[in-house]
C-alpha positions in Angstrom: 0.0 0.0 0.0 1.3 3.4 -0.9 2.3 5.8 1.9 1.2 9.4 2.0 4.7 10.3 1.0 4.6 8.0 -2.0 1.3 9.5 -3.1 2.6 13.1 -2.7 5.7 12.3 -4.9 3.5 10.5 -7.5 1.1 13.4 -7.6 3.9 15.9 -7.9 5.4 14.0 -10.8 2.0 13.5 -12.6 1.2 17.2 -12.3 4.6 18.5 -13.4 4.5 20.7 -16.5 7.8 21.9 -18.1 8.3 25.1 -20.1 7.4 23.3 -23.4 4.0 22.3 -21.9 5.0 18.6 -21.6 3.6 17.0 -18.5 4.2 14.1 -16.1 6.9 11.6 -15.1 8.9 11.8 -18.4 8.9 15.6 -18.5 10.1 15.8 -14.9 12.7 13.1 -15.3 14.1 14.8 -18.4 14.2 18.2 -16.7 16.2 16.6 -13.9 18.5 14.8 -16.3 17.4 11.3 -15.3 16.3 8.2 -17.2 12.5 8.5 -17.5 11.8 4.8 -17.1 14.0 4.5 -14.0 12.7 7.7 -12.6 9.1 6.7 -13.2 9.7 3.5 -11.2 11.2 5.5 -8.3 8.3 7.9 -8.1 5.3 5.7 -8.9 3.2 5.2 -5.7 2.6 1.5 -6.5 6.2 0.5 -7.1 7.9 -0.6 -3.9 11.4 -1.6 -5.1 13.0 1.8 -5.6 12.5 5.2 -4.0 14.0 8.6 -4.3 16.7 9.6 -1.8 16.4 12.9 0.2 18.5 14.9 -2.3 16.4 13.6 -5.2 13.2 14.5 -3.3 14.4 18.0 -2.8 15.3 18.3 -6.5 11.8 17.1 -7.5 10.2 19.7 -5.2 12.3 22.5 -6.5 12.1 21.5 -10.2 8.3 21.1 -9.9 7.9 24.2 -7.7 5.5 22.1 -5.7 6.1 21.7 -1.9 3.1 19.4 -1.1 5.7 16.7 -0.3 7.4 18.9 2.2 4.0 19.6 3.9 3.3 15.9 3.9 6.6 15.2 5.7 5.9 17.9 8.2 2.4 16.6 8.9 3.7 13.0 9.4 6.4 13.8 12.0 5.9 12.3 15.4 5.3 15.9 16.6 3.6 17.4 13.5 5.3 20.5 12.0 4.1 23.4 9.9 5.9 24.7 6.7 5.6 28.3 5.8 6.8 29.7 2.4 8.9 32.8 2.9 9.5 35.4 0.3 12.6 37.5 -0.3 12.2 40.9 1.2 15.7 42.5 1.3 14.5 45.9 0.1 11.4 46.8 2.2 9.6 50.1 2.3 7.6 51.5 5.3 4.5 51.1 3.2 5.2 47.5 2.4 5.8 46.9 6.1 2.6 48.6 7.1 0.8 46.6 4.4 2.1 43.3 5.8 1.1 44.3 9.3 -2.4 45.3 8.2 -2.8 42.0 6.3 -1.8 40.1 9.4 -4.5 42.0 11.4 -7.1 41.3 8.8 -6.3 37.6 8.6 -6.4 37.3 12.4 -9.8 39.0 12.4 -11.0 36.4 9.8 -9.7 33.6 12.0 -11.5 35.0 15.1 -14.7 35.4 13.1 -14.5 31.7 11.8 -14.0 30.5 15.4 -16.8 32.6 16.8 -19.2 31.4 14.1 -18.2 27.7 14.7 -18.6 28.0 18.5 -22.0 29.8 18.1 -23.4 26.8 16.3 -22.5 24.5 19.2 -20.5 21.7 17.8 -17.6 22.4 15.5 -18.1 20.5 12.3 -15.2 19.2 10.1 -16.1 21.8 7.5 -15.9 24.6 10.1 -12.6 23.2 11.5 -11.1 23.1 8.0 -12.0 26.7 7.5 -10.5 27.7 10.8 -7.4 25.6 10.0 -7.0 27.4 6.6 -7.4 30.8 8.3 -4.8 29.9 10.9 -2.3 28.8 8.2 -2.9 32.2 6.5 -2.2 33.9 9.8 1.0 32.1 10.2 2.1 32.9 6.7 1.2 36.6 7.1 3.1 36.6 10.4 6.2 35.1 8.8 6.0 37.5 5.9 6.0 40.4 8.3 9.0 38.8 10.1 10.8 38.4 6.8 10.1 42.0 5.9 11.4 43.2 9.2 14.5 41.1 8.8 14.9 42.8 5.4 15.4 46.0 7.2 18.4 44.6 9.3 21.6 46.3 8.3 
């Protein structure tokens, strides 16, 4: 049976699209300079005899510009982790910093509203929890964007 990691790798490879518009395992393998048949065996969720090593997994994520696999690893840790994408903010203006702070405040208000609505209904449904969870991840992302922008001001 395929693991969540195998499924994430398989999905990343299947959804890959190169600059020429070619898709899938073969296009990803070729963009990584690997033999398509061998690569396909290593990333197919149903094939248990070969797997990608950590450096190959990183190359797949970076080439595909898809980090679902990283999020899968983080979720499966004994103590689950969270991954946050950080931008590059080396040249930050006061307006951009204020904008990041205001976005954080807006997102935190949306999270509070989602929690308030869920609690008001009595039981928190899976759908309501998923909405709260999504809002919290947006909060975390905004907080780290603000952090990265502040770090961009460090001289």
